[in-house]
C-alpha positions in Angstrom: 27.3 38.7 -28.8 26.5 41.7 -31.0 26.2 39.9 -34.3 26.3 36.4 -35.6 26.7 35.4 -39.3 26.1 31.8 -40.3 28.5 31.2 -43.3 26.9 28.0 -44.5 23.1 27.5 -44.8 20.8 26.2 -47.5 17.2 26.5 -48.8 15.6 23.7 -50.7 17.7 21.0 -49.1 21.2 19.7 -48.8 23.0 16.4 -49.3 22.1 15.3 -45.8 18.4 16.0 -46.2 17.4 15.7 -49.9 17.6 11.8 -49.9 15.3 11.5 -46.8 12.6 14.0 -47.5 11.0 15.8 -50.5 10.4 18.9 -48.4 11.9 22.0 -49.9 13.0 24.2 -47.0 12.1 27.8 -47.5 13.6 31.2 -46.6 10.8 31.7 -44.1 11.8 28.5 -42.3 15.4 29.6 -42.3 14.6 33.0 -40.9 12.6 31.5 -38.1 15.6 29.3 -37.2 17.9 32.3 -37.4 15.7 34.5 -35.2 15.3 31.8 -32.6 19.1 31.6 -32.3 20.2 35.2 -32.6 21.6 34.9 -36.1 21.6 38.2 -37.9 22.6 37.1 -41.5 23.5 34.0 -43.4 25.5 33.0 -46.4 23.0 31.0 -48.5 23.1 28.5 -51.3 20.4 26.3 -52.7 20.6 22.5 -52.2 18.8 19.4 -53.4 19.5 16.5 -55.7 22.1 17.0 -58.4 19.6 17.2 -61.2 17.9 20.1 -59.4 20.9 22.5 -59.8 18.9 25.1 -61.7 16.2 25.0 -59.1 18.7 25.2 -56.3 19.8 28.6 -57.5 16.2 29.8 -58.0 15.4 28.8 -54.4 18.3 30.8 -53.2 17.3 33.8 -55.2 13.7 33.7 -54.0 14.9 33.6 -50.4 17.2 36.5 -50.8 14.5 38.6 -52.5 11.9 37.6 -49.9 14.0 38.6 -46.9 16.2 41.6 -47.9 19.2 42.1 -45.6 19.2 38.7 -44.2 21.1 36.7 -46.8 23.9 36.8 -49.3 23.9 34.2 -52.0 26.4 31.7 -53.3 25.6 30.3 -56.8 25.8 26.5 -56.9 27.9 25.5 -59.9 28.5 22.1 -61.5 31.7 22.6 -63.5 31.0 19.6 -65.8 27.8 21.1 -67.1 28.0 23.0 -70.4 26.3 26.2 -69.2 27.9 26.8 -65.8 29.6 29.9 -66.8 26.4 31.6 -68.0 24.7 30.7 -64.7 27.7 31.9 -62.7 27.8 35.3 -64.4 24.0 35.7 -64.2 23.8 35.1 -60.5 26.9 37.1 -59.5 26.8 40.0 -62.0 23.1 40.4 -62.5 21.6 39.2 -59.2 24.4 40.2 -56.8 25.4 36.9 -55.4 28.7 37.0 -53.4 30.4 33.7 -54.2 30.4 30.2 -55.6 29.4 26.9 -54.0 31.0 23.6 -55.3 30.0 20.2 -54.1 32.4 17.6 -55.6 30.9 14.7 -53.6 27.3 15.1 -54.5 28.0 16.0 -58.1 30.6 13.2 -58.5 33.8 14.9 -59.5 37.0 15.4 -57.5 38.1 18.6 -56.0 41.1 18.6 -58.4 39.1 17.9 -61.6 40.6 20.1 -64.3 37.2 21.7 -64.8 37.3 23.2 -61.3 40.3 25.3 -62.2 38.3 27.2 -64.8 35.6 27.9 -62.3 38.0 29.2 -59.7 39.7 31.4 -62.4 36.3 32.9 -63.3 35.5 33.5 -59.6 38.8 35.2 -59.2 38.0 37.4 -62.2 34.6 38.3 -60.7 36.2 39.0 -57.3 34.2 36.4 -55.3 35.2 33.5 -53.0 34.6 29.8 -53.6 33.1 27.5 -50.9 34.0 23.9 -51.5 32.4 20.9 -49.7 35.0 18.8 -47.9 35.3 15.8 -45.7 34.4 12.9 -48.0 36.7 10.4 -49.7 37.7 10.4 -52.5 36.0 13.5 -53.9 36.7 16.3 -51.4 39.6 15.7 -49.0 41.4 18.5 -47.2 44.6 18.1 -49.0 42.9 18.3 -52.4 41.2 21.5 -51.5 44.6 22.9 -50.2 46.1 21.9 -53.5 43.3 23.8 -55.3 44.0 26.9 -53.3 47.8 26.6 -53.9 47.1 26.5 -57.6 45.2 29.7 -57.4 47.0 31.9 -54.8 45.0 35.0 -55.6 41.7 33.3 -55.2 39.8 32.9 -51.9 39.0 29.2 -51.2 36.9 28.2 -48.2 36.9 24.5 -47.0 33.3 23.8 -46.0 33.0 21.7 -42.9 36.8 22.0 -42.3 37.3 18.4 -43.4 34.5 17.2 -41.1 35.2 15.0 -38.1 36.4 12.0 -40.2 39.2 13.9 -42.0 39.9 16.8 -39.6 43.4 15.4 -38.8 44.4 16.4 -42.3 42.8 19.9 -42.2 45.4 21.9 -40.2 48.4 20.5 -42.1 46.6 21.3 -45.3 45.6 24.8 -44.3 49.1 25.7 -43.0 50.4 25.2 -46.6 48.3 28.0 -48.2 47.4 31.4 -46.9 44.3 31.8 -49.2 42.4 28.9 -47.7 39.8 29.5 -44.9 38.0 26.9 -42.8 34.3 26.8 -42.2 33.2 24.6 -39.3 29.8 23.2 -39.9 29.2 19.5 -40.0 29.8 18.2 -36.5 33.1 19.8 -35.6 34.1 20.4 -32.0 35.1 23.6 -30.3 38.5 22.1 -29.7 39.0 21.8 -33.4 38.2 25.5 -33.8 40.7 26.3 -31.1 43.4 24.2 -32.6 42.8 25.8 -36.0 43.0 29.3 -34.6 46.3 28.4 -32.9 47.6 27.0 -36.1 46.5 29.5 -38.8 45.1 32.5 -37.0 41.6 33.7 -36.1 41.2 35.6 -39.5 40.8 32.3 -41.4 38.0 30.6 -39.5 34.2 30.9 -40.1 31.1 29.8 -38.2 28.6 27.8 -40.1 25.8 25.2 -39.3 24.9 23.6 -42.6 21.2 24.2 -41.9 18.8 22.4 -42.5 21.1 19.4 -42.0 21.7 20.6 -38.5 20.0 23.0 -36.1 21.7 26.2 -35.2 20.9 25.7 -31.5 23.7 23.4 -30.4 26.3 26.0 -31.5 24.6 29.0 -30.2 22.6 28.2 -27.0 25.5 27.5 -24.6 27.4 30.7 -25.5 29.0 30.8 -22.0 31.0 27.7 -22.9 33.1 29.8 -25.4 34.5 32.1 -22.8 37.1 29.7 -21.5 38.4 28.8 -24.9 38.4 32.0 -26.9 39.1 35.7 -26.5 36.4 38.2 -27.4 38.3 39.2 -30.5 38.5 35.6 -31.7 34.8 35.1 -31.1 33.9 38.2 -33.1 36.0 37.1 -36.0 34.8 33.5 -36.0 31.1 34.4 -35.6 30.8 37.5 -37.8 33.7 39.6 -38.9 35.5 37.1 -41.1 32.3 36.3 -43.0 31.5 40.0 -43.4 34.9 40.5 -44.9 35.2 37.4 -47.1 31.7 37.7 -48.6 31.7 41.5 -48.8 28.6 41.8 -46.6 26.9 45.0 -45.6 27.5 45.7 -41.9 24.9 48.4 -41.9 22.1 45.8 -42.4 23.0 44.0 -39.1 21.6 45.1 -35.8 24.4 46.1 -33.5 
């Protein structure tokens, strides 16, 4: 495949790693993983424990600056903190980040908390998408995220993990309701789930992601021949790269063809 873009990776840590290790994963470690698995670029946010939110964004900025052309950034926002808007504007306007990351579960608010609507309105004003963690009850369920997208039809909302395995049965009915909701498939999803989602909502609304360092990129990318029986080449190109390039306004010229 000519290009692969991972639409969901972290530096520092993530919810699945930060409570088991104090290790802060670096941009260099991430690039090593990408190179080993043929990933050209990645959509990056910082991760860690909730009180580290300022440091999360600094980790992301350091990785982006350290490896030009390999990453675009999402600013991690906690909508219940007083200074979120200043951070959002700084990272998007001043530092060139391409979107917003919200994690209702880890930060203990629901995906329909009134404060989130203000964040989405600001993201829409700045012309960037919003990636929202999903797949955990009661904070971030597929229907809640679809309702958020329905309330902001001009915004671009991405359901991270596509509801995960536990709640995937709710993902397709939720996504069918709103055209401005995309699905990102990290977090233990199956190829059959990707196939069913493409059949239901189209190949323009699905994104490849791994949630590194919570999971290795290798299981998705090593058995590439397994995709040929399930997907057309056009579907694969959209899933693995073209949709991310479009949604996150990424520079195609920086990717090796």
